C-alpha positions, 0 to 999 in steps of 0.5 A: 534385232533390226536387221537394218541396225547392221550396216556399219561398215564393219559389219558389211566388210565382215560379211563381205569377206565370209562371203568371200571365203574367210573362215575365221575370225582371225582371217577375218581380223587380219583381211580387215585391218581389225582387231581380234576383239573388235571382229569377235564382238561384230561375229556375235552381233551378226551371229545373234542377228541369225546373219552369220554361224558357225560350221565346225573347227578348222585348222589354218595352218597354226599349230594351237587351237583349231578356229570355229569356221564361219558362213553365211546363214542362207535363211539370215536374210532374204530379198525379192527380185523382179522383173517387168518385161514387155509381156510378162512378171518374173519374180524370184525370193532370194536368201542370204547367199544370193541363191532362189529360194522360189521363182514365179512367172506370170503373163502381163496382157498387152498395154499393161498398166502400172497398176496392172504390174502391182496387181500381178505383184502383191500376191507374189511378195511376202513381206516379213521380219527377214525381208530386206526389200524388192528390187525391180528391174524393168527397161530404161528410161528411168531415174535410179535415185528416184524410182521414177520410169518412163520405159521404151516400148510400154505405152502409157508409162511416162514418168510413173513413180513405180518405186513409191507406189510399190512401196505404198502397194506391198509394204516393204523397202524397193529399189527400181534400176534398169533390167541391163543394170540388175542382169550385171550385178547378177552376172558380178555376183558369181564371176569376178568382172571389171571392165564387162558388158551384160548385153541383154536380148529379149523383148528389148536390147541394151546392156549393163555396164561394169567399168573399173568393177562397179555398175556404170550408170551415167549422170542420168541413169542412161548409161547402157542404151545400145539398141537405141544407137544408129547402126543404119541410116534410114532403118526400121523404126524403132519403138523409142521413134527413132529410125535405124536403132540396133534394136529395131534392125536386130529384130528386123533379121534373124538367124545368122543376120540378126547375130551379125547385126548384134556382133557389129553392135557390140563390137563398136562397144569393145572398141569404144570402152575397151571392155574385156569381158562380155556376157551373152543373155535374154531370150534370143540368145538363149534359143541359139547361143552358139550362133551368137556366140560365133558373131562376137568380137574376139574378147571372153564371151560367155552365155549367162549361167542364170538363164530366164531368171537373171534379171529378176535374180539381179533385181533382187541382189540389188537389195541385199548388196547392201548388207555387203 
């Protein structure tokens, strides 16, 4: 059965409820506001497609016949996620539950081109009947709708139609988003977040924003460029061409001072948007997590649980999320 035919509103509702812990057809009907007959038909269709499976009989409080519990079938669908960083490419394969099945990392040479990225991706991505597509996370600026990218810090990458190029080369659907947006989506997949920021501190510096529980991309896909806001007038030159950006000032500092720079920038962000949750991530943070935690404002602050694969996982979830 073609998985693309299973993306109606009710199909997605049932899959989302099962993922959230709804065990039986009866509980799904109650939570979704659908008739038991309608739910039975939807569940049968999703089971036929290999997306749901029964796990056994459970009692849900009544005295009648035990009900059959349901869960997502991990092998029912897969998605790939990729992170194009300034010096390496990370690729993961996710199952339907969002768990990593396999992961790879390959270095990218200095001044790498879009063709270099496609050449590195090709042997790591295997299209198939159960593969829904590939998500790519990359630094901005970019156009989320068209998948056209002009990432800061990558010379020669100006208005590159990455989505189109990747689809032609790999032969499967591709979605392209900022690395920080992919990252915050991954965190929200595991932990309920509403008004939160995911701060990514690696070869660049930026944030992914969740406002009202939704990823906030802005009018031109440019939201979250915290690294390119000015924190020091006449400060060091940034890759974006301006001076005194948070990214450049942070890169010029080290140890406690670097953490203090980030803490000041995040404090401004929290005050501006009234955020209540901050998740820290990226190479620099993972090298010295306690140092960065101590520099943060007094809100709910944590370190990502995904480690170095945060962005590629989130990129893959951009694809999987369409089923939910």
